[in-house]
N, C-alpha and C positions, 0 to 999 in steps of 0.2 A: 589436917590442921585441927587443933583442938578449939573448943569454944573460947578459951581465953586468948588464943592466937587471933581468932576472928575479932574479938573485942578490941585487942590492941591495934590490929590493922584498921578497924573501923575508926577508932579514935585518931590514929595518925591521918587517915584520909580526911576526916572532918577538919582537923587542924590545917591540913594543906589546902582544902577547899576554901577555908576562911581567908587564907592568904592569897587567893586568886588562882590556885592550881597551876602556877607556873613552875616548871621544872628546869633546872640548869642541865644542859646536855653538852657533851664535848663538841667543840666547834672544829671539825676536821679541816675546813678551809683556812681558818686562822692558824691551825697547827701547821699546815703545809707552808704557809707564808713564813712562820717563825723558823721552821726547819730549813727552808731555803736561805733566809736572811742570815742565819747563824751557822750555816754549813753543818748541821747536826747529822751525825751518822749512826748514833745509837740513842734511842729515845723510848720513854715509857709514858703512859697516860694513867691517871689515877684520880680518885676522889680524895681531896684533902680531908683530913681527919678520919679517914677510913682506908688508908693506903694499903695496909696489910691484906685486906680482903678485896680490894678493887684494882690494884695495879696490874698492868700488863705491858709487855714490850710491844711497841708498834713500829719501830725501825731498828733493824739489827744489821750492823756492818753496811749501812747505806741501802739496805733492801727493806721494802715494806713487809710487814708481818700481817698477812691478811687474816689469819686465824688466831688473832690475839685473844687473850682471856680477860681483858680489862672491862670493868663495869663502869660506864661513863655517864651516868645521869644521877642527879640528886636534887631533892627539894631544899636541903639545908647546907650542904658542903660543896666546895668549888671544884669542878673538873679542872685538872692541871696537867700540863705537859712538862716533862723533865728531860734535859740533856743528860744522858747517863755518863758522859765523859767529863763534863764540867760540873754536874749536879745543879746547874742553873734551872730555875723553874719559872713558868709563865702560867697565869690564869688563862684558861682557854675554853670558854664556854659561850653559849647563847641561851636565851630563854625560849621555851616553847610550851604550849598548853600541855598539861599532863594527859597521857593516854594510858591510864592504868585503872585498876579497880577504884571505883568511887565508894564513898560510904553507903550511898543508896543501893548500889549494886551488891555490895557484900551483905547488907541487911536483907535484901530481897532473897538472895541465895540461901541465907541461913534461917529464913522464915520469920525474921523479926520485923519490927516496924520502925521506920525512921521518925524520931521525935525531933521536931524543929523548935 
């Protein structure tokens, strides 16, 4: 990673920390309830506003896809469930504290100092 990448990542971390470091993660329990209620046999999960990079099939022909490639957490965009047969979508997330690099940890690794 280049220095500019560290700077951009640190800036993003600081912004997220100001907002309380809560991250939206895909809610698998809610998804299972929606899948049962709507008799969904083909579904994908994704992050709204970044679908092309985050989407992954999680139900295929009524079978769970355990090795899906979906990326399902975001600070700013909503994890979503989609019925691939009807194209109906549901917001499907819960909040949890972030467990990722913090601004302080990145600065420490790069030899910088945190200015508060």
